[in-house]
C-alpha positions as CSV (number, residue, x, y, z in Angstrom):
1,M,-153.3,-13.0,70.2
2,C,-151.8,-10.3,67.9
3,K,-153.7,-9.4,64.8
4,K,-152.0,-8.4,61.6
5,K,-152.4,-4.7,60.8
6,S,-153.9,-3.5,57.6
7,K,-151.4,-2.9,54.8
8,K,-153.6,-0.2,53.2
9,K,-151.5,2.7,52.1
10,Y,-151.4,5.6,54.6
11,N,-153.3,8.7,53.8
12,G,-152.0,11.5,56.0
13,R,-155.0,13.9,55.7
14,K,-157.5,11.2,56.3
15,R,-155.6,9.8,59.3
16,T,-155.3,13.3,60.7
17,T,-159.1,13.8,60.4
18,E,-159.8,10.5,62.1
19,L,-157.4,11.0,65.0
20,G,-158.0,14.7,65.4
21,S,-161.6,14.3,66.7
22,N,-160.5,13.9,70.3
23,R,-157.0,12.7,71.1
24,Q,-157.9,12.1,74.8
25,S,-160.8,9.8,73.9
26,F,-158.4,7.0,72.9
27,V,-156.7,6.9,76.3
28,G,-159.9,7.6,78.2
29,V,-161.9,4.8,76.6
30,A,-159.0,2.3,77.2
31,L,-158.8,3.4,80.9
32,V,-162.6,3.0,81.5
33,M,-162.8,-0.3,79.7
34,V,-159.9,-1.8,81.8
35,H,-161.6,-0.6,84.9
36,D,-164.9,-2.2,83.9
37,V,-163.4,-5.6,83.0
38,V,-161.3,-5.7,86.3
39,N,-164.2,-4.6,88.5
40,M,-166.6,-7.0,86.9
41,K,-164.4,-10.1,87.0
42,M,-161.9,-9.7,89.8
43,G,-161.6,-6.3,91.4
44,S,-158.6,-4.1,91.2
45,N,-157.7,-4.8,94.9
46,N,-156.8,-8.4,93.8
47,I,-154.2,-7.2,91.2
48,I,-150.7,-6.0,91.8
49,C,-147.9,-4.7,89.7
50,L,-144.6,-6.2,91.0
51,L,-141.7,-4.1,89.8
52,P,-137.9,-4.2,90.2
53,E,-136.1,-1.4,91.9
54,K,-135.2,1.4,89.4
55,T,-131.7,1.7,90.9
56,M,-130.8,-1.7,89.5
57,Y,-131.1,-0.5,85.8
58,G,-130.0,2.0,83.3
59,R,-131.9,5.2,82.6
60,A,-134.2,3.9,79.8
61,T,-135.4,0.9,81.8
62,S,-135.8,3.0,84.9
63,Q,-138.1,5.3,83.0
64,L,-140.1,2.3,81.8
65,I,-140.5,1.1,85.4
66,T,-141.6,4.6,86.4
67,D,-144.2,4.7,83.6
68,I,-145.6,1.2,84.3
69,E,-146.0,2.1,87.9
70,A,-147.9,5.3,87.0
71,Y,-150.2,3.4,84.6
72,C,-150.9,0.6,87.2
73,R,-151.7,3.2,89.9
74,E,-154.0,5.0,87.4
75,L,-155.9,1.7,86.9
76,G,-156.3,1.2,90.6
77,F,-153.8,-1.6,91.0
78,S,-151.4,-2.0,93.9
79,V,-147.7,-1.5,93.2
80,K,-144.8,-3.0,95.1
81,Y,-141.1,-2.8,94.4
82,S,-138.6,-5.7,95.0
83,R,-134.9,-5.7,95.0
84,S,-134.5,-9.4,94.4
85,L,-136.4,-12.1,92.7
86,T,-136.5,-14.2,95.9
87,Y,-138.2,-11.4,97.8
88,G,-140.6,-10.9,95.0
89,I,-141.5,-14.6,95.0
90,L,-142.1,-14.5,98.7
91,Q,-144.4,-11.5,98.3
92,S,-146.3,-13.5,95.6
93,I,-146.7,-16.6,97.8
94,L,-147.7,-14.7,101.0
95,G,-149.7,-12.0,99.3
96,R,-153.5,-11.9,98.9
97,Y,-153.3,-10.9,95.2
98,K,-154.7,-13.2,92.5
99,L,-153.0,-11.5,89.5
100,Y,-149.5,-10.3,89.2
101,I,-148.3,-7.9,86.4
102,T,-144.5,-7.7,86.1
103,L,-141.8,-6.7,83.6
104,Y,-139.8,-9.3,81.7
105,P,-136.9,-9.8,81.9
106,G,-136.8,-7.4,84.9
107,L,-136.5,-9.6,88.0
108,F,-136.9,-12.7,85.9
109,N,-133.7,-12.4,83.8
110,P,-133.2,-15.9,82.4
111,I,-129.5,-15.6,81.6
112,V,-127.4,-18.1,83.5
113,R,-123.8,-17.4,84.4
114,S,-123.0,-20.3,86.7
115,S,-124.2,-23.7,87.8
116,V,-125.4,-22.4,91.1
117,Q,-127.4,-19.6,89.4
118,F,-129.0,-22.2,87.1
119,V,-130.2,-24.2,90.1
120,V,-131.5,-21.1,91.9
121,K,-133.4,-19.9,88.8
122,L,-134.8,-23.4,88.2
123,V,-136.1,-23.5,91.8
124,I,-137.7,-20.1,91.3
125,G,-139.4,-21.4,88.1
126,L,-140.8,-24.4,90.1
127,V,-142.1,-22.0,92.7
128,L,-143.9,-20.1,90.0
129,L,-145.5,-23.3,88.9
130,F,-146.7,-23.8,92.5
131,L,-148.2,-20.3,92.4
132,R,-150.1,-21.3,89.4
133,F,-151.3,-24.4,91.2
134,L,-152.6,-22.0,93.9
135,G,-154.7,-20.2,91.3
136,K,-152.5,-17.1,91.0
137,K,-151.8,-15.7,87.6
138,I,-148.8,-13.8,86.1
139,I,-148.8,-11.4,83.1
140,F,-145.3,-10.6,81.7
141,Y,-144.9,-7.3,79.9
142,V,-142.0,-8.4,77.6
143,Y,-139.9,-5.3,76.8
144,D,-136.7,-7.2,76.0
145,L,-135.4,-10.6,75.0
146,P,-132.0,-10.8,76.8
147,I,-130.8,-14.0,75.2
148,E,-131.5,-12.9,71.7
149,Q,-130.1,-9.4,72.4
150,N,-126.8,-10.9,73.6
151,V,-126.6,-13.3,70.6
152,F,-127.3,-10.6,68.0
153,V,-125.2,-7.9,69.6
154,W,-122.2,-9.8,71.0
155,G,-122.4,-13.0,68.8
156,K,-122.7,-15.5,71.5
157,I,-123.8,-16.2,75.1
158,L,-122.2,-18.6,77.6
159,R,-124.5,-21.3,79.0
160,E,-127.1,-20.6,76.3
161,K,-128.7,-24.0,76.6
162,Q,-129.3,-23.5,80.4
163,S,-130.5,-19.9,79.9
164,R,-133.1,-21.0,77.3
165,A,-134.3,-23.8,79.6
166,I,-134.9,-21.2,82.3
167,E,-136.6,-18.8,79.9
168,A,-138.9,-21.6,78.6
169,L,-139.9,-22.4,82.1
170,Y,-140.7,-18.7,83.0
171,L,-142.7,-18.0,79.9
172,R,-144.7,-21.3,80.1
173,V,-145.7,-20.5,83.6
174,A,-147.1,-17.0,82.7
175,S,-150.8,-16.8,82.0
176,S,-150.2,-14.2,79.3
177,L,-147.3,-12.5,77.5
178,L,-147.5,-8.9,76.2
179,V,-145.0,-8.5,73.4
180,F,-144.2,-5.9,70.8
181,N,-145.2,-7.5,67.6
182,E,-146.2,-10.5,65.5
183,L,-142.5,-11.4,64.9
184,T,-141.8,-11.7,68.6
185,L,-145.0,-13.7,69.0
186,R,-144.0,-16.2,66.3
187,Y,-140.4,-16.5,67.5
188,L,-141.2,-17.2,71.1
189,S,-144.1,-19.4,70.2
190,T,-141.9,-21.5,67.9
191,Q,-138.8,-21.4,70.2
192,Y,-140.6,-22.5,73.3
193,K,-143.7,-24.2,71.9
194,L,-146.1,-21.7,73.4
195,P,-149.7,-21.4,72.3
196,K,-150.4,-18.3,70.3
197,H,-153.5,-17.4,72.2
198,K,-151.2,-16.7,75.2
199,F,-149.8,-13.6,73.5
200,E,-151.0,-10.0,73.1
201,C,-149.2,-7.3,71.1
202,F,-148.7,-3.8,72.5
203,E,-147.1,-2.5,69.3
204,I,-145.3,0.6,70.8
205,L,-143.5,1.2,74.1
206,D,-145.3,3.8,76.2
207,Y,-143.0,6.4,77.6
208,G,-142.7,9.6,79.7
209,F,-145.8,9.8,81.9
210,D,-143.9,12.1,84.3
211,I,-142.0,14.0,81.6
212,S,-143.4,17.2,80.1
213,P,-142.9,17.3,76.3
214,P,-141.6,20.5,74.7
215,E,-143.6,22.8,72.5
216,K,-142.7,22.1,68.8
217,N,-142.7,24.7,66.0
218,A,-144.7,23.1,63.2
219,V,-142.7,24.9,60.5
220,V,-139.8,23.5,58.5
221,P,-136.6,25.4,59.5
222,K,-135.5,27.7,56.7
223,T,-131.7,27.7,57.4
224,K,-130.8,24.4,59.1
225,I,-132.5,21.0,59.8
226,R,-131.2,19.5,63.1
227,I,-131.4,15.7,63.4
228,V,-130.9,14.0,66.8
229,Y,-129.7,10.4,67.3
230,S,-129.9,9.1,70.8
231,A,-128.2,5.8,71.7
232,G,-125.7,4.0,73.9
233,F,-122.5,4.3,71.9
234,N,-120.7,1.9,74.1
235,N,-122.2,-0.8,71.9
236,P,-119.7,-1.4,69.1
237,K,-122.4,-2.4,66.6
238,V,-124.2,0.9,67.2
239,R,-121.0,2.9,66.7
240,W,-120.2,1.1,63.5
241,K,-123.7,1.7,62.1
242,V,-123.6,5.4,63.0
243,V,-120.2,5.9,61.5
244,E,-121.2,4.1,58.3
245,F,-124.3,6.2,58.0
246,L,-122.6,9.6,58.7
247,L,-119.7,8.9,56.3
248,S,-122.2,8.2,53.6
249,C,-123.9,11.6,54.1
250,P,-122.9,14.6,52.1
251,E,-121.5,17.3,54.3
252,L,-124.2,20.0,54.0
253,A,-124.4,23.2,55.9
254,N,-128.2,23.1,56.1
255,I,-128.3,19.7,57.9
256,E,-126.8,19.1,61.3
257,F,-126.6,15.8,63.3
258,L,-126.6,15.7,67.1
259,L,-125.4,12.4,68.7
260,V,-126.6,12.1,72.3
261,G,-125.6,9.3,74.7
262,R,-123.0,7.4,76.6
263,D,-119.6,7.4,74.9
264,S,-120.7,9.5,71.9
265,D,-117.2,10.8,71.8
266,L,-116.1,7.3,70.6
267,V,-117.9,7.9,67.3
268,E,-114.9,8.6,65.0
269,V,-116.5,11.0,62.6
270,V,-115.1,14.4,62.1
271,K,-117.5,16.6,60.2
272,Y,-118.5,20.2,60.9
273,N,-122.2,19.3,60.8
274,V,-121.9,16.5,63.4
275,R,-122.0,17.4,67.1
276,K,-121.8,15.1,70.2
277,L,-123.3,15.2,73.6
278,S,-122.9,12.9,76.6
279,E,-125.6,10.9,78.2
280,V,-128.3,12.9,80.0
281,E,-131.2,12.0,82.3
282,Q,-134.4,11.0,80.6
283,R,-136.2,14.1,82.0
284,Y,-133.8,16.4,80.2
285,L,-134.1,14.8,76.8
286,P,-137.2,16.8,75.8
287,V,-135.1,20.0,76.3
288,I,-132.6,18.7,73.8
289,Y,-135.2,17.3,71.5
290,G,-137.1,20.6,71.6
291,S,-134.2,22.2,69.7
292,C,-134.3,19.5,67.0
293,D,-136.5,18.9,64.0
294,F,-136.3,15.1,63.5
295,G,-135.3,12.0,65.5
296,L,-133.2,9.4,63.7
297,V,-133.4,5.6,64.2
298,L,-130.9,3.2,62.7
299,K,-131.0,-0.6,62.6
300,A,-127.8,-1.8,64.2
301,S,-128.7,-5.5,64.1
302,A,-131.5,-8.0,63.2
303,Y,-132.5,-8.0,66.9
304,Y,-134.1,-4.6,66.4
305,E,-137.0,-6.1,64.4
306,F,-138.3,-7.6,67.6
307,G,-139.7,-4.2,68.7
308,A,-139.3,-0.5,68.9
309,T,-136.9,1.0,71.3
310,S,-137.6,3.6,74.0
311,K,-135.7,6.0,71.8
312,F,-138.4,5.8,69.2
313,S,-141.1,6.5,71.8
314,S,-139.1,9.3,73.4
315,Y,-138.9,11.1,70.0
316,L,-142.7,10.9,69.5
317,H,-143.3,11.9,73.1
318,S,-141.3,15.0,72.5
319,G,-143.1,15.8,69.2
320,L,-140.3,14.8,66.9
321,P,-141.1,13.2,63.5
322,V,-139.0,10.1,63.1
323,L,-136.5,9.2,60.3
324,V,-136.4,5.4,59.8
325,P,-134.4,3.3,57.2
326,E,-136.5,1.1,55.0
327,N,-134.6,-2.0,56.1
328,Y,-136.0,-1.6,59.6
329,F,-139.2,-3.3,58.6
330,Y,-141.2,-3.2,61.8
331,L,-140.6,0.4,62.6
332,T,-141.1,1.4,59.0
333,S,-144.6,-0.2,59.2
334,V,-145.4,1.8,62.4
335,V,-144.2,5.1,60.9
336,R,-146.2,4.6,57.7
337,R,-149.3,3.5,59.6
338,Y,-149.5,6.6,61.8
339,G,-147.9,9.0,59.4
340,V,-145.3,10.2,61.9
341,G,-142.0,10.3,59.9
342,I,-140.0,9.7,56.8
343,V,-138.8,6.3,55.5
344,F,-135.5,6.5,53.6
345,K,-133.3,4.2,51.6
346,D,-129.9,5.7,52.4
347,C,-128.5,9.1,53.5
348,K,-128.6,10.6,50.0
349,D,-132.3,9.6,49.7
350,L,-132.9,11.1,53.1
351,V,-131.3,14.4,52.2
352,A,-133.4,14.6,49.0
353,K,-136.6,13.9,50.9
354,L,-135.8,16.5,53.5
355,S,-134.9,19.1,50.9
356,S,-138.2,18.7,49.1
357,L,-140.3,18.7,52.3
358,T,-142.8,21.5,52.3
359,P,-144.1,23.4,55.4
360,Q,-147.5,21.9,55.0
361,Q,-146.1,18.4,54.9
362,Y,-144.0,19.0,58.0
363,S,-147.0,20.5,59.8
364,L,-149.0,17.4,59.1
365,L,-146.2,15.2,60.4
366,I,-146.0,17.3,63.6
367,Y,-149.8,17.0,64.1
368,N,-149.8,13.3,63.7
369,V,-146.8,13.0,66.0
370,R,-148.5,15.0,68.7
371,L,-151.5,12.7,68.6
372,L,-149.5,9.5,68.8
373,G,-147.2,11.1,71.4
374,Y,-150.1,11.9,73.6
375,R,-151.1,8.2,73.5
376,I,-147.6,7.1,74.3
377,K,-147.3,9.4,77.3
378,H,-150.5,8.3,78.8
379,G,-150.0,4.5,78.4
380,Y,-152.5,3.8,75.7
381,F,-150.7,0.8,74.2
382,F,-150.1,-0.8,77.5
383,K,-153.7,-0.3,78.6
384,K,-155.1,-1.5,75.3
385,S,-153.1,-4.8,75.3
386,L,-153.8,-5.3,79.0
387,L,-157.5,-4.9,78.4
388,K,-157.5,-7.7,75.8
389,T,-155.4,-9.9,78.1
390,L,-157.7,-9.3,81.2
391,E,-160.8,-10.2,79.1
392,R,-159.2,-13.6,78.5
393,V,-157.3,-14.5,81.7
394,V,-159.5,-13.2,84.5
């Protein structure tokens, strides 16, 4: 079960001293402890990570799958890919493994678009119950809530009642659910009447195990501050939020915004300090981020409070301090806890804070970001939450 984090005010210098002792020790200790628990109770040869084929998803989710595969192999678990849920279920029934770790939604997307699909997914849920009867256990790493995402972003979802029935079945069958935060825990627990001890929070999405971060200059740029915002601009709510934010910003020569992502050309803002770049592969993002000084995050809908996007993790992985609006409550708490960015009220407030930022303050931000970015790259948050789960379910 997730524990509430301390609300004690962040002290950058103290945090730096604490984290600076040995940044590799955090990841190393988590890795060793997972190995110990697994070998003592079950054995790593009885655990498998069942993952969907990367070609079925966009670039961000494909990168997540790549990262989870790497962390699972590092822990000594078997890894198998499946193109379909039916094939994955057959692997589970016929396989010798006792514990299955898989992504949710991934192969288990609960959204129903037809009556036939509802029946098929219902049967799959019943098969999962049968697996549980056989003594096999499933851990879902919940990186997204597809029903809530569709409701918040598009306003509605067809066959919502049937979709929620399927999701309830899937989540109830799971032995444990790894979720972002306390809000997600409370929401799913209330929505589907799930016991709270079934949950574990991983807090931040790990990212970029196979991607080399750029070297960052820990000095505030003297002439121009470049801020990158990476997103899928095909989402109308994201475009609207970006346009609203940029139009509220004063047009300053010493601050430049770089929009990176699919359909960035649809952002209808014409300013000399706003540049646009099309979507690029995840492995090339550090090259772009390396030429920037900050990564921007905006809250386009209430759905964002359920977690932190891969964008946030990719910024930290690449050594970029993060700029977060104060109305994004969850991410604001993370930024303040680790001292890895600036929280702002609006664009005018952001400009004022950037203008008064000293080289020493920026260097401290960079230092903290590198420490947290190292954890993110090496799967610390996944391993930590998995350790707590394994201690309980195996």
